PyMOL Python script that loads the backbone (N, CA, C, O; Angstrom):
from pymol import cmd

cmd.read_pdbstr("""\
ATOM      1  N   MET A   1      -9.010  42.635  24.647  1.00  0.00           N
ATOM      2  CA  MET A   1      -9.872  41.905  25.284  1.00  0.00           C
ATOM      3  C   MET A   1     -10.794  40.876  24.658  1.00  0.00           C
ATOM      4  O   MET A   1     -10.388  40.323  23.635  1.00  0.00           O
ATOM      5  N   HIS A   2     -11.475  40.689  24.935  1.00  0.00           N
ATOM      6  CA  HIS A   2     -12.619  39.617  24.481  1.00  0.00           C
ATOM      7  C   HIS A   2     -13.745  40.049  24.964  1.00  0.00           C
ATOM      8  O   HIS A   2     -13.963  40.519  26.081  1.00  0.00           O
ATOM      9  N   GLY A   3     -14.822  39.790  23.643  1.00  0.00           N
ATOM     10  CA  GLY A   3     -15.927  39.721  24.609  1.00  0.00           C
ATOM     11  C   GLY A   3     -16.182  38.534  25.148  1.00  0.00           C
ATOM     12  O   GLY A   3     -15.512  37.536  24.885  1.00  0.00           O
ATOM     13  N   TYR A   4     -17.618  38.552  26.305  1.00  0.00           N
ATOM     14  CA  TYR A   4     -18.273  37.665  27.019  1.00  0.00           C
ATOM     15  C   TYR A   4     -19.703  37.136  26.359  1.00  0.00           C
ATOM     16  O   TYR A   4     -20.821  37.632  26.227  1.00  0.00           O
ATOM     17  N   ASP A   5     -19.037  35.774  25.988  1.00  0.00           N
ATOM     18  CA  ASP A   5     -19.732  35.008  25.696  1.00  0.00           C
ATOM     19  C   ASP A   5     -20.753  34.806  26.527  1.00  0.00           C
ATOM     20  O   ASP A   5     -20.127  34.807  27.587  1.00  0.00           O
ATOM     21  N   HIS A   6     -21.433  34.700  26.711  1.00  0.00           N
ATOM     22  CA  HIS A   6     -22.865  34.208  27.779  1.00  0.00           C
ATOM     23  C   HIS A   6     -23.484  33.478  27.144  1.00  0.00           C
ATOM     24  O   HIS A   6     -23.624  32.561  27.953  1.00  0.00           O
ATOM     25  N   ARG A   7     -24.226  33.028  25.844  1.00  0.00           N
ATOM     26  CA  ARG A   7     -24.783  32.271  25.155  1.00  0.00           C
ATOM     27  C   ARG A   7     -23.810  30.873  25.949  1.00  0.00           C
ATOM     28  O   ARG A   7     -24.080  30.377  27.043  1.00  0.00           O
ATOM     29  N   ALA A   8     -22.486  30.405  24.894  1.00  0.00           N
ATOM     30  CA  ALA A   8     -21.634  29.904  25.291  1.00  0.00           C
ATOM     31  C   ALA A   8     -21.646  29.298  26.515  1.00  0.00           C
ATOM     32  O   ALA A   8     -21.965  28.110  26.554  1.00  0.00           O
ATOM     33  N   ILE A   9     -21.358  29.882  27.541  1.00  0.00           N
ATOM     34  CA  ILE A   9     -21.312  29.656  29.189  1.00  0.00           C
ATOM     35  C   ILE A   9     -22.097  28.920  29.487  1.00  0.00           C
ATOM     36  O   ILE A   9     -21.944  27.821  30.021  1.00  0.00           O
ATOM     37  N   GLU A  10     -23.801  29.867  28.922  1.00  0.00           N
ATOM     38  CA  GLU A  10     -25.003  29.559  29.907  1.00  0.00           C
ATOM     39  C   GLU A  10     -25.368  27.793  28.691  1.00  0.00           C
ATOM     40  O   GLU A  10     -25.921  26.790  29.142  1.00  0.00           O
ATOM     41  N   ALA A  11     -25.013  27.893  27.658  1.00  0.00           N
ATOM     42  CA  ALA A  11     -24.964  25.759  27.963  1.00  0.00           C
ATOM     43  C   ALA A  11     -23.792  25.481  28.333  1.00  0.00           C
ATOM     44  O   ALA A  11     -23.874  24.254  28.387  1.00  0.00           O
ATOM     45  N   LYS A  12     -22.896  25.700  28.588  1.00  0.00           N
ATOM     46  CA  LYS A  12     -21.879  24.636  28.874  1.00  0.00           C
ATOM     47  C   LYS A  12     -22.996  24.571  30.253  1.00  0.00           C
ATOM     48  O   LYS A  12     -24.030  23.929  30.434  1.00  0.00           O
ATOM     49  N   TRP A  13     -22.204  25.605  31.136  1.00  0.00           N
ATOM     50  CA  TRP A  13     -23.464  25.188  32.063  1.00  0.00           C
ATOM     51  C   TRP A  13     -24.927  24.364  32.902  1.00  0.00           C
ATOM     52  O   TRP A  13     -25.290  23.816  33.943  1.00  0.00           O
ATOM     53  N   GLN A  14     -25.345  24.775  31.579  1.00  0.00           N
ATOM     54  CA  GLN A  14     -26.868  23.954  31.837  1.00  0.00           C
ATOM     55  C   GLN A  14     -26.622  22.454  31.603  1.00  0.00           C
ATOM     56  O   GLN A  14     -27.176  21.623  32.323  1.00  0.00           O
ATOM     57  N   LYS A  15     -25.823  22.111  30.634  1.00  0.00           N
ATOM     58  CA  LYS A  15     -25.021  21.184  29.872  1.00  0.00           C
ATOM     59  C   LYS A  15     -24.707  20.310  31.490  1.00  0.00           C
ATOM     60  O   LYS A  15     -25.270  19.230  31.667  1.00  0.00           O
ATOM     61  N   ARG A  16     -23.825  20.863  32.536  1.00  0.00           N
ATOM     62  CA  ARG A  16     -22.820  20.118  32.978  1.00  0.00           C
ATOM     63  C   ARG A  16     -24.070  19.816  34.170  1.00  0.00           C
ATOM     64  O   ARG A  16     -23.722  19.000  35.023  1.00  0.00           O
ATOM     65  N   TRP A  17     -25.382  20.339  34.314  1.00  0.00           N
ATOM     66  CA  TRP A  17     -26.358  20.260  35.509  1.00  0.00           C
ATOM     67  C   TRP A  17     -26.953  19.084  34.853  1.00  0.00           C
ATOM     68  O   TRP A  17     -27.241  18.220  35.682  1.00  0.00           O
ATOM     69  N   ALA A  18     -27.214  18.789  33.724  1.00  0.00           N
ATOM     70  CA  ALA A  18     -28.044  18.620  33.278  1.00  0.00           C
ATOM     71  C   ALA A  18     -27.818  17.445  33.995  1.00  0.00           C
ATOM     72  O   ALA A  18     -28.380  17.240  35.071  1.00  0.00           O
ATOM     73  N   GLU A  19     -26.669  16.283  33.241  1.00  0.00           N
ATOM     74  CA  GLU A  19     -25.986  15.379  33.129  1.00  0.00           C
ATOM     75  C   GLU A  19     -25.398  15.075  34.753  1.00  0.00           C
ATOM     76  O   GLU A  19     -24.960  14.001  35.164  1.00  0.00           O
ATOM     77  N   GLN A  20     -25.515  16.174  35.408  1.00  0.00           N
ATOM     78  CA  GLN A  20     -25.340  15.615  37.083  1.00  0.00           C
ATOM     79  C   GLN A  20     -26.345  15.491  37.797  1.00  0.00           C
ATOM     80  O   GLN A  20     -26.443  15.014  38.927  1.00  0.00           O
ATOM     81  N   GLY A  21     -27.440  16.116  36.835  1.00  0.00           N
ATOM     82  CA  GLY A  21     -28.968  16.112  37.505  1.00  0.00           C
ATOM     83  C   GLY A  21     -29.559  17.375  38.887  1.00  0.00           C
ATOM     84  O   GLY A  21     -30.497  17.300  39.681  1.00  0.00           O
ATOM     85  N   LEU A  22     -28.703  18.248  38.703  1.00  0.00           N
ATOM     86  CA  LEU A  22     -29.095  19.215  39.695  1.00  0.00           C
ATOM     87  C   LEU A  22     -30.375  19.772  39.962  1.00  0.00           C
ATOM     88  O   LEU A  22     -30.569  20.682  40.768  1.00  0.00           O
ATOM     89  N   TYR A  23     -31.265  19.199  39.259  1.00  0.00           N
ATOM     90  CA  TYR A  23     -32.830  20.217  39.384  1.00  0.00           C
ATOM     91  C   TYR A  23     -33.740  18.537  39.985  1.00  0.00           C
ATOM     92  O   TYR A  23     -34.956  18.489  40.167  1.00  0.00           O
ATOM     93  N   ARG A  24     -32.900  17.481  40.169  1.00  0.00           N
ATOM     94  CA  ARG A  24     -33.766  16.476  40.077  1.00  0.00           C
ATOM     95  C   ARG A  24     -34.326  16.577  41.722  1.00  0.00           C
ATOM     96  O   ARG A  24     -33.776  17.108  42.688  1.00  0.00           O
ATOM     97  N   THR A  25     -35.179  16.105  41.662  1.00  0.00           N
ATOM     98  CA  THR A  25     -35.329  15.801  43.595  1.00  0.00           C
ATOM     99  C   THR A  25     -36.386  14.514  43.774  1.00  0.00           C
ATOM    100  O   THR A  25     -36.825  13.810  42.865  1.00  0.00           O
ATOM    101  N   ASN A  26     -36.669  14.410  45.199  1.00  0.00           N
ATOM    102  CA  ASN A  26     -36.844  13.362  45.975  1.00  0.00           C
ATOM    103  C   ASN A  26     -38.326  13.590  46.407  1.00  0.00           C
ATOM    104  O   ASN A  26     -38.877  12.904  47.268  1.00  0.00           O
ATOM    105  N   ASP A  27     -38.857  14.505  45.806  1.00  0.00           N
ATOM    106  CA  ASP A  27     -40.345  14.723  46.487  1.00  0.00           C
ATOM    107  C   ASP A  27     -41.145  13.761  46.651  1.00  0.00           C
ATOM    108  O   ASP A  27     -41.866  13.763  47.649  1.00  0.00           O
ATOM    109  N   ASN A  28     -41.203  12.841  45.829  1.00  0.00           N
ATOM    110  CA  ASN A  28     -42.108  12.335  46.318  1.00  0.00           C
ATOM    111  C   ASN A  28     -41.745  11.044  46.511  1.00  0.00           C
ATOM    112  O   ASN A  28     -42.134  10.212  45.691  1.00  0.00           O
ATOM    113  N   GLU A  29     -41.045  10.695  47.473  1.00  0.00           N
ATOM    114  CA  GLU A  29     -40.722   8.974  47.683  1.00  0.00           C
ATOM    115  C   GLU A  29     -41.415   8.228  48.820  1.00  0.00           C
ATOM    116  O   GLU A  29     -41.254   7.070  49.205  1.00  0.00           O
ATOM    117  N   SER A  30     -42.137   9.084  49.208  1.00  0.00           N
ATOM    118  CA  SER A  30     -42.844   8.316  50.465  1.00  0.00           C
ATOM    119  C   SER A  30     -44.181   8.454  50.226  1.00  0.00           C
ATOM    120  O   SER A  30     -45.048   8.469  51.099  1.00  0.00           O
ATOM    121  N   GLY A  31     -44.426   8.593  48.576  1.00  0.00           N
ATOM    122  CA  GLY A  31     -45.538   8.221  47.764  1.00  0.00           C
ATOM    123  C   GLY A  31     -46.940   8.642  48.373  1.00  0.00           C
ATOM    124  O   GLY A  31     -48.032   8.100  48.199  1.00  0.00           O
ATOM    125  N   LYS A  32     -46.574   9.908  49.238  1.00  0.00           N
ATOM    126  CA  LYS A  32     -47.551  10.676  49.016  1.00  0.00           C
ATOM    127  C   LYS A  32     -47.865  11.935  48.749  1.00  0.00           C
ATOM    128  O   LYS A  32     -46.933  12.739  48.763  1.00  0.00           O
ATOM    129  N   GLU A  33     -49.218  12.426  48.447  1.00  0.00           N
ATOM    130  CA  GLU A  33     -49.498  13.430  47.913  1.00  0.00           C
ATOM    131  C   GLU A  33     -48.827  14.336  47.950  1.00  0.00           C
ATOM    132  O   GLU A  33     -48.806  14.718  49.120  1.00  0.00           O
ATOM    133  N   ASN A  34     -48.106  15.074  47.217  1.00  0.00           N
ATOM    134  CA  ASN A  34     -47.567  16.556  47.465  1.00  0.00           C
ATOM    135  C   ASN A  34     -48.584  17.535  47.885  1.00  0.00           C
ATOM    136  O   ASN A  34     -49.573  17.811  47.206  1.00  0.00           O
ATOM    137  N   TYR A  35     -48.141  18.341  49.688  1.00  0.00           N
ATOM    138  CA  TYR A  35     -49.139  19.475  49.545  1.00  0.00           C
ATOM    139  C   TYR A  35     -48.193  21.045  49.760  1.00  0.00           C
ATOM    140  O   TYR A  35     -47.002  21.060  49.447  1.00  0.00           O
ATOM    141  N   TYR A  36     -48.709  21.986  50.178  1.00  0.00           N
ATOM    142  CA  TYR A  36     -47.749  22.795  49.939  1.00  0.00           C
ATOM    143  C   TYR A  36     -48.957  24.095  50.964  1.00  0.00           C
ATOM    144  O   TYR A  36     -50.172  24.224  50.814  1.00  0.00           O
ATOM    145  N   CYS A  37     -48.043  24.851  51.931  1.00  0.00           N
ATOM    146  CA  CYS A  37     -48.883  25.669  52.524  1.00  0.00           C
ATOM    147  C   CYS A  37     -47.579  26.556  52.701  1.00  0.00           C
ATOM    148  O   CYS A  37     -46.430  26.270  53.037  1.00  0.00           O
ATOM    149  N   LEU A  38     -48.242  27.820  52.321  1.00  0.00           N
ATOM    150  CA  LEU A  38     -47.802  29.528  52.084  1.00  0.00           C
ATOM    151  C   LEU A  38     -48.123  30.238  53.591  1.00  0.00           C
ATOM    152  O   LEU A  38     -49.320  30.304  53.874  1.00  0.00           O
ATOM    153  N   VAL A  39     -47.343  30.673  54.394  1.00  0.00           N
ATOM    154  CA  VAL A  39     -47.244  31.060  55.570  1.00  0.00           C
ATOM    155  C   VAL A  39     -46.441  32.630  55.172  1.00  0.00           C
ATOM    156  O   VAL A  39     -45.268  32.525  54.811  1.00  0.00           O
ATOM    157  N   GLU A  40     -47.026  34.018  55.230  1.00  0.00           N
ATOM    158  CA  GLU A  40     -46.609  34.762  55.279  1.00  0.00           C
ATOM    159  C   GLU A  40     -45.944  35.093  56.794  1.00  0.00           C
ATOM    160  O   GLU A  40     -46.314  34.909  57.953  1.00  0.00           O
ATOM    161  N   TYR A  41     -44.765  35.681  56.148  1.00  0.00           N
ATOM    162  CA  TYR A  41     -44.082  36.286  57.307  1.00  0.00           C
ATOM    163  C   TYR A  41     -44.402  37.750  58.010  1.00  0.00           C
ATOM    164  O   TYR A  41     -44.239  38.761  57.327  1.00  0.00           O
ATOM    165  N   PRO A  42     -44.817  37.849  59.260  1.00  0.00           N
ATOM    166  CA  PRO A  42     -45.033  39.319  59.527  1.00  0.00           C
ATOM    167  C   PRO A  42     -44.165  40.681  58.713  1.00  0.00           C
ATOM    168  O   PRO A  42     -43.087  40.469  58.157  1.00  0.00           O
ATOM    169  N   TYR A  43     -44.717  41.877  58.738  1.00  0.00           N
ATOM    170  CA  TYR A  43     -44.050  43.030  58.096  1.00  0.00           C
ATOM    171  C   TYR A  43     -42.948  43.320  59.328  1.00  0.00           C
ATOM    172  O   TYR A  43     -43.083  43.094  60.531  1.00  0.00           O
ATOM    173  N   PRO A  44     -41.784  43.912  58.589  1.00  0.00           N
ATOM    174  CA  PRO A  44     -40.939  44.273  59.814  1.00  0.00           C
ATOM    175  C   PRO A  44     -41.174  45.260  60.560  1.00  0.00           C
ATOM    176  O   PRO A  44     -40.736  45.190  61.708  1.00  0.00           O
ATOM    177  N   SER A  45     -42.087  46.725  60.063  1.00  0.00           N
ATOM    178  CA  SER A  45     -42.520  47.278  60.337  1.00  0.00           C
ATOM    179  C   SER A  45     -43.094  47.686  61.650  1.00  0.00           C
ATOM    180  O   SER A  45     -42.682  48.716  62.182  1.00  0.00           O
ATOM    181  N   GLY A  46     -44.081  46.904  62.253  1.00  0.00           N
ATOM    182  CA  GLY A  46     -44.181  46.896  63.796  1.00  0.00           C
ATOM    183  C   GLY A  46     -43.809  45.421  64.239  1.00  0.00           C
ATOM    184  O   GLY A  46     -43.388  44.381  63.731  1.00  0.00           O
ATOM    185  N   ASN A  47     -44.225  45.947  65.553  1.00  0.00           N
ATOM    186  CA  ASN A  47     -44.161  45.200  67.457  1.00  0.00           C
ATOM    187  C   ASN A  47     -44.316  43.827  66.834  1.00  0.00           C
ATOM    188  O   ASN A  47     -44.867  44.182  65.792  1.00  0.00           O
ATOM    189  N   LEU A  48     -44.208  42.370  66.726  1.00  0.00           N
ATOM    190  CA  LEU A  48     -44.726  41.292  67.430  1.00  0.00           C
ATOM    191  C   LEU A  48     -46.166  41.734  68.479  1.00  0.00           C
ATOM    192  O   LEU A  48     -46.472  42.682  69.201  1.00  0.00           O
ATOM    193  N   HIS A  49     -46.699  40.602  68.111  1.00  0.00           N
ATOM    194  CA  HIS A  49     -48.198  40.351  69.371  1.00  0.00           C
ATOM    195  C   HIS A  49     -48.351  39.422  69.148  1.00  0.00           C
ATOM    196  O   HIS A  49     -47.689  38.631  68.475  1.00  0.00           O
ATOM    197  N   ILE A  50     -49.694  39.285  69.921  1.00  0.00           N
ATOM    198  CA  ILE A  50     -49.971  37.569  70.515  1.00  0.00           C
ATOM    199  C   ILE A  50     -51.227  37.685  68.585  1.00  0.00           C
ATOM    200  O   ILE A  50     -51.419  36.514  68.259  1.00  0.00           O
ATOM    201  N   GLY A  51     -51.590  38.190  68.039  1.00  0.00           N
ATOM    202  CA  GLY A  51     -51.675  37.946  66.987  1.00  0.00           C
ATOM    203  C   GLY A  51     -51.016  37.555  66.208  1.00  0.00           C
ATOM    204  O   GLY A  51     -51.649  37.072  65.269  1.00  0.00           O
ATOM    205  N   HIS A  52     -50.032  37.519  66.118  1.00  0.00           N
ATOM    206  CA  HIS A  52     -49.228  36.897  65.147  1.00  0.00           C
ATOM    207  C   HIS A  52     -49.332  35.357  65.586  1.00  0.00           C
ATOM    208  O   HIS A  52     -49.910  34.680  64.736  1.00  0.00           O
ATOM    209  N   TRP A  53     -48.961  34.741  66.570  1.00  0.00           N
ATOM    210  CA  TRP A  53     -49.417  33.512  67.312  1.00  0.00           C
ATOM    211  C   TRP A  53     -50.186  33.021  66.871  1.00  0.00           C
ATOM    212  O   TRP A  53     -49.893  32.010  66.233  1.00  0.00           O
ATOM    213  N   TYR A  54     -51.438  33.387  66.938  1.00  0.00           N
ATOM    214  CA  TYR A  54     -52.662  32.878  66.145  1.00  0.00           C
ATOM    215  C   TYR A  54     -52.305  32.548  64.723  1.00  0.00           C
ATOM    216  O   TYR A  54     -52.433  31.471  64.140  1.00  0.00           O
ATOM    217  N   ALA A  55     -51.663  34.097  64.127  1.00  0.00           N
ATOM    218  CA  ALA A  55     -51.437  33.906  62.687  1.00  0.00           C
ATOM    219  C   ALA A  55     -50.547  32.751  61.817  1.00  0.00           C
ATOM    220  O   ALA A  55     -50.447  32.284  60.683  1.00  0.00           O
ATOM    221  N   PHE A  56     -49.978  32.634  63.176  1.00  0.00           N
ATOM    222  CA  PHE A  56     -48.480  31.281  62.555  1.00  0.00           C
ATOM    223  C   PHE A  56     -48.999  29.659  63.307  1.00  0.00           C
ATOM    224  O   PHE A  56     -48.655  28.554  62.887  1.00  0.00           O
ATOM    225  N   ALA A  57     -49.842  29.915  64.421  1.00  0.00           N
ATOM    226  CA  ALA A  57     -49.277  28.518  65.019  1.00  0.00           C
ATOM    227  C   ALA A  57     -50.417  27.230  64.123  1.00  0.00           C
ATOM    228  O   ALA A  57     -50.029  26.167  63.639  1.00  0.00           O
ATOM    229  N   VAL A  58     -51.654  27.691  64.128  1.00  0.00           N
ATOM    230  CA  VAL A  58     -52.037  27.129  63.156  1.00  0.00           C
ATOM    231  C   VAL A  58     -51.739  26.618  62.364  1.00  0.00           C
ATOM    232  O   VAL A  58     -51.732  25.388  62.410  1.00  0.00           O
ATOM    233  N   PRO A  59     -51.229  27.498  60.912  1.00  0.00           N
ATOM    234  CA  PRO A  59     -50.879  26.647  59.478  1.00  0.00           C
ATOM    235  C   PRO A  59     -48.970  25.731  60.167  1.00  0.00           C
ATOM    236  O   PRO A  59     -48.864  24.581  59.739  1.00  0.00           O
ATOM    237  N   ASP A  60     -48.076  26.077  60.818  1.00  0.00           N
ATOM    238  CA  ASP A  60     -47.313  25.800  60.703  1.00  0.00           C
ATOM    239  C   ASP A  60     -47.987  24.427  61.788  1.00  0.00           C
ATOM    240  O   ASP A  60     -47.496  23.355  61.433  1.00  0.00           O
ATOM    241  N   ILE A  61     -48.917  24.285  62.918  1.00  0.00           N
ATOM    242  CA  ILE A  61     -49.190  22.524  63.061  1.00  0.00           C
ATOM    243  C   ILE A  61     -49.591  22.256  62.366  1.00  0.00           C
ATOM    244  O   ILE A  61     -48.972  21.225  62.100  1.00  0.00           O
ATOM    245  N   PHE A  62     -51.060  22.478  60.935  1.00  0.00           N
ATOM    246  CA  PHE A  62     -51.532  21.856  59.656  1.00  0.00           C
ATOM    247  C   PHE A  62     -50.225  21.513  59.198  1.00  0.00           C
ATOM    248  O   PHE A  62     -49.969  20.357  59.532  1.00  0.00           O
ATOM    249  N   ALA A  63     -49.214  22.102  58.513  1.00  0.00           N
ATOM    250  CA  ALA A  63     -48.259  21.864  57.607  1.00  0.00           C
ATOM    251  C   ALA A  63     -47.425  20.604  58.540  1.00  0.00           C
ATOM    252  O   ALA A  63     -46.557  20.037  57.877  1.00  0.00           O
ATOM    253  N   ARG A  64     -47.548  20.209  59.675  1.00  0.00           N
ATOM    254  CA  ARG A  64     -46.483  19.811  60.456  1.00  0.00           C
ATOM    255  C   ARG A  64     -47.351  18.192  60.590  1.00  0.00           C
ATOM    256  O   ARG A  64     -46.850  17.119  60.253  1.00  0.00           O
ATOM    257  N   TYR A  65     -48.350  18.327  61.005  1.00  0.00           N
ATOM    258  CA  TYR A  65     -49.300  17.524  60.736  1.00  0.00           C
ATOM    259  C   TYR A  65     -49.827  16.607  59.186  1.00  0.00           C
ATOM    260  O   TYR A  65     -50.307  15.479  59.070  1.00  0.00           O
ATOM    261  N   LYS A  66     -49.573  17.392  58.408  1.00  0.00           N
ATOM    262  CA  LYS A  66     -49.299  16.685  56.364  1.00  0.00           C
ATOM    263  C   LYS A  66     -47.873  16.167  56.499  1.00  0.00           C
ATOM    264  O   LYS A  66     -47.564  15.190  55.816  1.00  0.00           O
ATOM    265  N   ARG A  67     -46.730  16.867  57.525  1.00  0.00           N
ATOM    266  CA  ARG A  67     -45.937  15.810  57.246  1.00  0.00           C
ATOM    267  C   ARG A  67     -45.598  14.439  56.854  1.00  0.00           C
ATOM    268  O   ARG A  67     -44.420  14.085  56.800  1.00  0.00           O
TER     269      ARG A  67
END
""", "prot")
cmd.dss("prot")
cmd.show_as("cartoon", "prot")
cmd.util.cbc("prot")
cmd.orient("prot")
């Protein structure tokens, strides 16, 4: 049995992905400045309560506004 040549396999696939444009995005088609809004999800160790709404509603509304 032959060994696994990870370098050759990795090079082969990276070349193919580059040729196909796998990593290209159309992020800025609208001409707007990119905006990133990070919202942390609640921990699963407790019950949800009204405070979670306050924590998630404002960033969600603002992100939708910026869209």
